[in-house]
C-alpha positions, 0 to 999 in steps of 0.5 A: 581548690588547689588543683583547680587554681593550679590549672587555671594558673596563667602559664602553667606547666601542666595544661589540659591534654585537650585545649578545647576542654579547660575545666569549663574554661574557654581556651581564648583565655590563654595568652596565645588562645587564638593560635591554639584555637586554630591549631587545634582545629587542624589537629582534631580529625573531627574538623574534617566533617566541615571539609566533606560538608563543603565538598558535599555542597558543591557536589549537590549543586553540581548534581542540581545543575546537571539535573536541571540541564537534563530536564531542559534537554529532554524538553527541547529534544521532546519539542524537536522530535515533535517537530520532525515527526510532523514534518516527515508526515507532512512530507509523506502525505504528498510523496507516499501516493505520488512516488518519484514524481513528487520528490520536489513537492514533498521535499518542500512541504517537509522543509516548509513545516521544519522551518515554521516549527523551529521559529516556535521552539522555546530554545532553538539555538542554531537548529538545522534540519535536513530532508531525504526521500528514498528513490524507490518504492516503498517510498519514505521520508526522513527528516533530521534536525539538530541544535543545542541548549546553553548549560545551566553552569555556563561553561564549567564543564560545557557551554551548550548541550547538543541535541539531534533527532530523526523521523522516518515516515515509511510508506506502507510496503506494497502488498503482494497480490494474486490476480485470478483473471476470469475471461469471458471467451463466449461467442458474444465476445467475437463482436468486431472491436471497432465500429469500422470492423462492425460495419465491414462485417455487417457489409460482408454478411448480406446473406446473413442479414448483416452480422457483426459477429466473428462466430467460430463454427465447427460446421458453418455449412449448416447455417448457409453463411454464404461466406467465401469457400463455406468458411465461418465468420471467424475465418471471414473476419481474419481474411477481411483483417477485422479485429474482434473483441476476442483478439483484443483480450488475448493481446491485452492480456499478454501486455498486462503480464508485462505491465504487471512485471514492471510494477512488481519490480518498481513496488518491491511487491510479488504478483502471482497470476492465474488465468481462466476463461469461461463460456458454458464451462470453465477452463484453465489457462494458467494455474497460479504462478508468480513466474509472469514470463510464463503467464504471458506466454500462457496468454496465447491459449485464450481463444474464442469458443467454437460452437457447432453452429449458430444455434447449437453448442454441439452436434447433439444440440442438447443445450442449445446455444447456452454459451455464457454460464456466470454462475458456473464460472463463479462457483468454479473460481470461489472454490479455487481462491483461497482466503486472502492474507495481508499481503505482507512478508510476514511469517505466516501471511499470505497474499491478497486476492483480486478477482479480475473479471472481464466480460460483456455482461450478458449471461446466457445459460441453461436453467431447469432445461430452458435457455435463459439471457439475463444479467449477471446475479451480483450475489454471486459477486457478493459471495466472494467479496464477503470473504475479503477478496476484491473484484476488479471488473472490466465491462466491454460494453455490449454494443446494441445491434438494432438490425439484428432480430435476436438481440432486439427480442432477448437482449435489448429489454435489459441492455441499459442495465448491463453496465449498472449491474457490472458496477455493482459487482465490482469492489469500490473503485475497481470498475472499468468500462471500455466501449467499442473502439476503445483500447482494452490493452490500456483499459486492463492495465489502468484497472490493474494499477488502481487495484494495486493501488487501492490495496496498499491504501486501504491496509 
């Protein structure tokens, strides 16, 4: 009891070592209690917990604010990204199929979409956008946009948080394509190319009953053609200045190589060309090459089939005058053409394949020892199309010849069905018909362009 009273005595000379613990008595009972309270607190290291707690609360608040800003920024960026994605697609839907002629329309489409999208963004602090288009194939539309959101701490670190996004709609790379040209060089392609030419030939072959064909014969005397100098009708046509459909085909093929070269450069693609003619047989004019200049030179070798005389392919005349064998031609070309690829430049991929078929649509071949003149058997076409190879058909209209007894007997019965049969052979959208007097060169070029266009639209 003495010691306890001693320590409780005010102004004791021996106060407890720790003023916060005074044998159960509160320190403010001392005469300088408040001073001792705070002085002790500052000297006690355990008080630093309060400081750390305060700092931690500030850091936690800051982190929470940053997290909120981050989430808001992600949401805003997502909204803005969706806008530029859709704008790029909007412009691309106009541009990718039209190319350089649709720059203004495509730009307007993308800009209009962005203007509408920005107005509906939840937050759009000064959002700006820009649309740019490539000037060459493959066509691309790029849309950039930038804006900002207000910071949660409103200036503690940054007043605003910048956001920027971009989107590019890439046009499909124009595919690499190999074109296998199968060209009819049989005597029926020796008809005059225009009505005026037909009239000229008929007027100058009265001894033959009026023949519109410039048939090429090695022994024209066997037919008593009555032409000057005993020449055949092919030479007669040349001397009269009459252009035959076969002449046009040769010129058109050469022109097509120039078109292919220009299109190849414009589309940043690679085109290969192989040329074959067919009659009773199958003839290689140019094996597959990507050198279109070489292919153009080779087109000069496309010639009309020369027969022995009007009724015989050869002097022995073992096969009569059967000069257009579709079955053989399709069998041969189907063997030559490889399975098609996708036409990309990816490792292991190969070009797409297109059979480019030009003919007047009348088959004339020896079947089981008998001459058969008929329509094309479209089963041959289906065999090739079923391999994934597209067929482009240019049908040079088989012109009715009512003054010709042979035509009236053998061709007239099915002539109205020739065009529809040829169209059935072609892949969708790849059938062209050129009438007598029509521009074969323009038709061949147009068919080529459609084949190229449909290739990248469908893949």
